[in-house]
C-alpha positions in Angstrom: 0.0 0.0 0.0 3.0 2.3 0.3 5.1 3.3 -2.7 7.3 6.1 -3.8 5.4 9.1 -5.1 5.6 9.7 -8.9 5.5 13.0 -10.8 1.8 12.2 -11.7 1.0 11.9 -8.0 2.1 15.4 -7.1 -1.2 17.3 -8.0 -3.0 14.6 -6.0 -0.8 15.3 -3.0 -1.8 18.9 -3.2 -5.5 17.9 -3.2 -4.9 15.6 -0.2 -3.2 18.5 1.6 -6.1 20.9 0.9 -8.7 18.3 2.1 -6.7 17.4 5.2 -6.5 21.1 6.1 -10.2 21.7 6.0 -10.9 20.3 9.6 -8.8 23.0 11.0 -11.6 25.5 10.2 -13.9 23.5 12.5 -11.6 24.3 15.5 -11.2 28.0 14.7 -7.9 27.7 12.7 -9.3 29.1 9.5 -6.0 30.5 8.4 -4.4 27.0 8.6 -7.4 25.5 6.7 -7.1 28.1 3.9 -3.3 27.8 3.6 -2.0 26.8 0.2 -0.6 23.3 -0.1 3.1 22.8 -0.9 3.9 23.8 -4.4 4.5 21.3 -7.1 8.2 22.3 -7.2 8.5 21.7 -3.4 6.8 18.3 -3.7 8.9 17.5 -6.8 12.1 18.1 -4.7 11.1 15.5 -2.2 9.9 13.1 -4.9 13.2 13.4 -6.9 15.2 13.0 -3.7 13.4 9.7 -3.1 11.8 11.0 0.1 8.1 11.2 -0.9 5.8 8.3 -0.3 2.2 7.7 -0.8 -0.4 5.3 0.7 -2.6 4.1 -2.2 -6.0 2.6 -2.4 -6.9 -0.5 -4.4 -6.7 1.3 -7.7 -3.3 2.8 -6.9 -4.8 6.3 -6.1 -2.9 8.1 -3.3 -5.0 8.7 -0.2 -2.2 9.8 2.1 1.4 11.0 1.8 4.5 11.8 3.7 7.5 13.9 2.6 10.7 13.7 4.5 13.5 16.2 4.8 16.8 15.9 6.4 17.5 18.6 9.0 20.9 18.7 10.8 21.5 15.1 9.6 18.3 14.0 11.2 15.1 12.8 9.4 12.4 15.4 9.5 8.8 14.9 8.6 8.0 18.0 6.5 4.4 16.9 6.0 2.2 13.9 6.5 -1.4 14.1 5.4 -4.3 11.7 4.9 -7.6 12.3 3.2 -10.1 13.1 6.0 -12.5 10.4 4.9 -9.7 7.8 5.5 -8.7 9.0 9.0 -8.6 6.4 11.7 -7.2 3.7 9.5 -3.6 4.2 10.8 -2.4 5.3 7.4 -0.5 8.2 8.8 1.2 6.0 11.4 2.2 3.5 8.7 3.6 6.3 6.5 5.6 7.4 9.5 6.8 3.9 10.1 8.0 3.8 6.5 9.9 7.1 7.1 11.5 5.6 10.3 12.6 2.5 8.4 14.2 4.8 5.7 15.9 6.9 8.4 17.3 3.8 10.1 18.6 2.5 6.8 20.5 5.8 6.4 22.1 5.4 9.9 20.1 8.2 11.5 19.2 8.1 15.2 16.1 10.2 15.3 13.2 11.7 13.4 11.7 15.1 14.1 8.6 17.2 13.1 6.9 20.4 14.1 3.3 20.5 15.0 0.4 22.2 16.8 0.5 21.2 20.4 -3.3 21.5 21.2 -4.8 20.0 18.0 -5.9 16.4 18.8 -4.7 15.0 15.5 -1.3 16.8 15.8 0.8 17.1 19.0 -1.2 14.7 21.2 -1.4 12.1 18.4 2.4 12.3 17.8 3.1 12.0 21.5 0.9 8.8 21.7 2.8 7.2 18.9 6.3 7.9 20.3 7.4 11.5 19.8 8.3 13.8 22.7 8.3 17.6 22.8 11.7 19.3 22.6 12.7 22.2 24.9 14.1 25.3 23.2 17.5 24.2 24.3 17.1 20.8 22.6 16.2 22.2 19.2 19.0 21.9 16.6 19.8 25.0 14.5 17.8 23.6 11.6 14.7 23.0 13.7 15.0 26.5 15.2 15.1 27.9 11.6 12.0 25.9 10.7 10.2 27.2 13.7 11.2 30.8 12.9 9.9 30.4 9.4 6.6 29.0 10.7 6.3 31.9 13.1 7.0 34.3 10.3 4.2 32.6 8.3 1.8 33.2 11.2 1.6 29.7 12.5 2.5 30.7 16.1 -0.9 32.2 16.5 -1.6 28.8 18.0 0.7 26.8 20.3 3.3 25.0 18.3 6.5 23.0 19.0 9.2 20.7 17.7 9.0 17.0 18.5 11.5 14.1 18.3 11.4 10.3 18.4 14.5 8.1 18.9 14.6 5.4 16.2 16.0 2.7 18.5 12.8 2.8 20.6 10.3 3.3 17.8 7.2 1.0 18.0 6.1 -0.1 14.6 2.5 -0.8 13.6 1.9 -4.5 13.9 -0.8 -4.9 11.2 -0.5 -4.2 7.5 
């Protein structure tokens, strides 16, 4: 169900991102809901680097995706999104598991992300699956730069933080 994203998938990933953002409006985060998805050029960079994966349905149509960066020599989840009508199926977790396997194969020790701390399907979810919040002192220079860019984009209107999971203690999904 997971495969590398293709060039033809990239517009679909934008559609997934737009749909996945809509529930933010229901909790008063309209600016997040209306934010533009990553550009095709941005998605293409991940795809060409071999760090863009999709979860596909029975007809090979992407319904979720993850793009992974490398920040300060650590795997960094730039974005993971799933179509809202497919939430609850553990697709996001399985995509993250795939990214963890990739990072381990590259000899990395950790994976990071930035997220909203008070949105149920963000910070609390990531904490349940094995991430922990980083203090300001624990942030690497690259993560601090990402957080600064997010703040400049207006995302700090809501509580936001960096998170990290150590790969040696990662718990993989048991069912496929």
